[in-house]
N, C-alpha and C positions, 0 to 999 in steps of 0.2 A: 286267545280269540282273535280272529280277523274281524275288523270293524270297517264298514264304508259309511261315510258321512256325506249324505246328499244334501248339499247346500252349506258351503264353507262361508257363511256371511258372519254377521256380528255375533252370533251365538255358535253357529257350527264350527267355525275356525278355531276359537279358543277351546271348544270341546275337543276338537281333533287333536290340538296341542297336548291337552291334558291326558287323553288316552294314549297318545304316543309316548308321553313322559312316563306314563305308568307301566309301559311295556307291551302295549297292543300293537299289532300290525295294523296300520290305518291307512285307508284310501279316502281322499277327499275330492269332492267335486266342485266346480265353480263355472259360472257362465261367462266369466271374464278372462280372456287370454292373458291379460297383464297379471292376473293373480296367480296363474300356474307356477311361475318361478318362486314366488313368495311361498306357496304351499310346499314346493319340492325343497326349498332351503331350510324348511323346518322339519324335514324327515318324514313327510307325509306324501304317499304316492298320489300326484295329481292327475286330475281328469277333467277334460272340458266337456261338460255335459249341459246341453240346453233341451229340456223336454218340451214337446214330445219328439222333436226331431231326432235326438240322439239315441232313441230306442233301437234303431236298425243300423247304428254305426259300430261296425266291427272293431274299431280302434279303442272303443270304451267298454266293450263287452265284458272285459275282465274286471271292471269296477263291481259288477254284480257277483263275482265269485268270492263271497264272503260269508261269514256266519251271522253277523248282526247288521242290520241296515238302519242307520239313524235317518229318519225321513224328515227333512226340514226344508220343504219346498219354498223357494222365495214367494212372497206375497203376490208378485205380479202374475205368476202362473195360475192364481186363483181366478183371474179375470174371465170374462166370457158370459154369455147370457145365462143367468141362473147357475152360473159356475159348472156348466156342463163339461167344459174343457179341463178344468181341474179334476173333476170326477172321472172323466175319461183316462186322464194320466194316472190316477189312483188305481183305476181297473187294469191298466197296462202294466203298471209296477207290480201288481199282484200276479199277473201271468208271468212276468219276468221272473219274480221271486220263486214261483213254483218250478221253474225251469233250473234253478240254481240251488246251491247248498245253503242259502239263507234259511235260517230256522227261527229268527227273531226279528221283529220289527219295533222300533220305538218311533211313534208318530208325534210330531209336534203339532198340536191343535191350538185352541185358545179358549178363554173364558167367554168369548162371544157366543159360545154354544148355550150359554144360560139366559134366562129371562131377566129383564130389568128389575122385575118385582117378584115377591115371593118369600121374603124372610131370609133365613139362613139356608143356603143352598149347599148341599153336598155333592159328591161325584154322580150319585144316583138320580139327581134331579134335573134331567134334561128331557126336552119335549120338542120333537122335530117343527112342531107348529108354533112354538113359543120361544124363539131365541131373540137376543137383543138386537142383532143386526142380520141382515141377509147373508153375510159372510159366514155368521154362525151357523145358520141352516146348512150351508155348503159343507162346512167342516165336520158337522154332525153327520151328515150323510157319508162323508169319506171316512170318519170313525167307524160307521156301521159297515161300511164295505170291508174295511180291514178286519174288524172283529168277526165277520161272518165268513172270512175267506179260508179258514182253517189254518192260518198261519199264526203262531204265538205273537201277539201284539201287545205292547204297553202304550197307553194313550197319555200324553202329557198336555194339561191345559194351563199354560202359563198365562199370568196376567200381563200388563205392560212391562216390557223389559227396560231397566235403566242401569246406569253406572259407566264409568270411564268415558266421560264426555257425551253420553247419550242421555237425555232427560226430556220427558214429554212436555215440559214447560216451554221448551223452544218451539213447539208447534202451536202452542196457544198464546204465547206472549203478545201483549198488546192488542189482542182480539177484542171485540165488542159484542154484546148481546149474546153471551153464551148461555145456554140452558143447563140444567141439572146442577145448580149450585151445591145442593145437599147430597148429591149422589156419591157413594163411597168410592174411592179409588182402589183398583186391585193392581198392585205392582209387584215386581219381584226384581232384586238386584241380580246383575249378571253372575256375581260370585256364588249366591245361594243357588240359582239355577243350575250352574255347573256343577256344584257340590252334590245336589240332589240326583243330578242325571248319573253322576259317577257312582253314588251309592246304589242306584237303581241296577246299574250295570254289574257292580260288584256283587250285590245280593241277588241278581238275576230275578227281579220282580217282573215275571211275565203275566200276561192276560190280566191285567189290572188298569186302573185309570187313577191319575193323580192331578189335583189341582195344586198349581204352583204360584201361589200368592203369599206374600209376606203377612205377618200378623196384624199390622196396623192398617186400617182403612178410613183415613180421615175423609170429610167432605171435600169434594173438588174445589170449592171456592176457597175454603182454608188452605188447602194444600198448594194450589197453584199461585196464590197470594204469597205464601211463605217461600215457595221455590223461586219465584221471580225476584223477590228481594234478596235471596241468597245469591243468585247469579247476576243480579244488577240488571235485570231485564224490565221492560213495561210490563205492569200488572194487567193481566186479562180481567175483562169486566164480565159479571154474571148478572143476567136479568133476574128480577124478582117475579116468579110465577108459581103457580100451583105445583108443589113438589109432590112426587110419588112416595110411596112406601117402598124404597129401593131394597133390592136384595143385597145380601153380604155373602161372598163365596168362602166357604170354610176351607181351611188347610190342615185340619186336624189329622186327616188320614195319612198324609205324607210325613208328618212329624210322629205319628204313632208307628208306622210300619217301618220307618227308617231310623227311628229314634233320633230325628234330626232336630237340631236347634238353629234358628235363623241367625246368621251373621249380621243381617240388616233387617230386623224386625218391623222397624217403623220407618216408612218412606219420608216422614217429616224430619228425620235426621239426615239432612242433605249431606251428599258426598260429592267431591269433584268428579 
C-alpha cells in the first residue's frame, strides 16, 4: 500500500517512519523547507505542502497519488472565523481525493468534540451543539464532511499527546487561578498512539471512529502537581470553585476491536 502522511509533525513524522520501516511506500508533507531534507534522509518522499495554497501546485500533485491518506493537518490551519477556512480545506481535500486513487482516509480529530459533562462517553456520544470547545465543533463538522463524502474514512480522536520531551505540564507550570481542578485528564502517550494507528492500518479498520485515550484519568490538580514535581517545575495553582460532573471518555472500543493493551495506561506514571 502507498501511504501519504499530510502533516509530518510530532505525530506524523514518527508515524511515517514506522510505516516506512514496515515496508510501505510513504510520502510525507511539511510546511517547513528545513524539514524536507530530514524527511528525505529517512527514506520518505518529501513534499512541501502549505494548504490551501498548495492545492494548485503541480510540483506536489503526485503527493495525492496514493492509496491511503493520513490526514493530520497542523492546528494553525484550523484558524479562521468559526473554522470556515479549515472546513473549506477539508472540502477541497475531498474533491482532490475523488480525482485520485485514494481509497481510504484516516483523519486525526480530537476528544474536544465531546462535551465536558455527561458521564462515560463513547464514540457515539457527540452533539454538534454540545462540544467542550469551539475547536471541537469545527472538528466534528470536519468529521461529518469526511464521513458523508462517500470515501472510506476512519476517525481518530486522541486526547492530549505526550512523551519524548513533550508534556502538558510545561504549558501550565507555575500558572495561577486555574479552573477545573477535578476535571479528568485525557491523555495518550506517543508510543500507544503510533501502535494503535499501525494496528488500524494493518487490520484495515475502515469507516469507524476510535477514541485514543489511555486507561487512567486522574484529576487535573493531582496530575499536574505530580508532573510538576517529577519534572522539577513550579506547581500550577488551581482555584476552589464549584466543580462540574465532568465526563470521562471511554477507550473500550479501541481495546476491544484491536485487542490492544496500552504500554502507558496511566499518565501518572511519568516518563521522560
